[in-house]
KOLMIBA-147649 format. One record per residue (C-alpha): residue number from 1; x, y, z. Coordinates in Angstrom, 2 decimals. Example, Ala and Ser with C-alpha at 12.3 -4.5 7.8 and 13.67 -1.06 7.14 Angstrom:
2
1, 12.30, -4.50, 7.80
2, 13.67, -1.06, 7.14
% end
This chain:
66
1, -3.06, -1.07, -14.76
2, -4.61, -0.71, -11.35
3, -7.29, 1.83, -10.53
4, -6.87, 4.51, -7.89
5, -9.30, 2.63, -5.67
6, -7.30, -0.61, -5.93
7, -4.04, 1.16, -5.17
8, -5.59, 2.99, -2.24
9, -6.80, -0.31, -0.77
10, -3.31, -1.81, -1.05
11, -1.69, 1.28, 0.48
12, -4.33, 1.22, 3.23
13, -3.38, -2.39, 4.05
14, 0.31, -1.46, 4.17
15, -0.28, 1.49, 6.50
16, -3.00, -0.01, 8.69
17, -1.19, -3.29, 9.36
18, -3.06, -5.00, 12.19
19, -5.81, -2.38, 12.48
20, -9.35, -2.45, 11.16
21, -10.10, 1.26, 11.04
22, -9.20, 3.24, 7.88
23, -5.88, 5.09, 7.90
24, -6.49, 7.03, 4.68
25, -9.46, 9.18, 3.78
26, -10.82, 7.89, 0.43
27, -11.68, 11.49, -0.52
28, -7.95, 11.96, -1.19
29, -8.39, 10.05, -4.46
30, -9.64, 13.27, -6.03
31, -6.28, 14.91, -5.34
32, -3.87, 12.05, -6.05
33, -2.87, 10.73, -9.43
34, -2.31, 7.08, -10.23
35, 1.42, 7.90, -10.37
36, 1.28, 9.39, -6.85
37, -0.38, 6.25, -5.52
38, 2.05, 3.93, -7.30
39, 5.00, 5.90, -5.89
40, 3.52, 5.81, -2.38
41, 3.04, 2.06, -2.56
42, 6.58, 1.58, -3.90
43, 8.08, 3.62, -1.05
44, 6.19, 1.54, 1.50
45, 7.40, -1.65, -0.15
46, 11.03, -0.38, 0.00
47, 10.80, -0.41, 3.78
48, 10.55, -4.19, 3.79
49, 14.29, -4.41, 4.51
50, 13.80, -3.02, 8.02
51, 10.91, -5.30, 8.98
52, 10.75, -8.57, 10.85
53, 10.48, -11.86, 8.98
54, 6.77, -12.05, 9.91
55, 6.14, -8.57, 8.49
56, 8.08, -9.44, 5.32
57, 5.95, -12.54, 4.79
58, 2.79, -10.45, 5.22
59, 3.98, -7.86, 2.70
60, 4.80, -10.51, 0.09
61, 1.09, -10.68, -0.74
62, 1.34, -7.24, -2.35
63, 4.09, -8.10, -4.80
64, 3.08, -8.68, -8.39
65, 4.93, -11.47, -10.16
66, 5.05, -11.46, -13.94
% end
């Protein structure tokens, strides 16, 4: 299972695509549960269907294969 910090970093990458500055305040970890972060990441991943092929390829790095 991922930690809150790991999930926040992945969500940050999804939101801040192409930018270097943070898009999420790390202080939010105190208020969000692991479940909240997992759900947020999942919703962002669902949007892949509306992205360009280049964006889809970039997002593939976040998928976990078992």
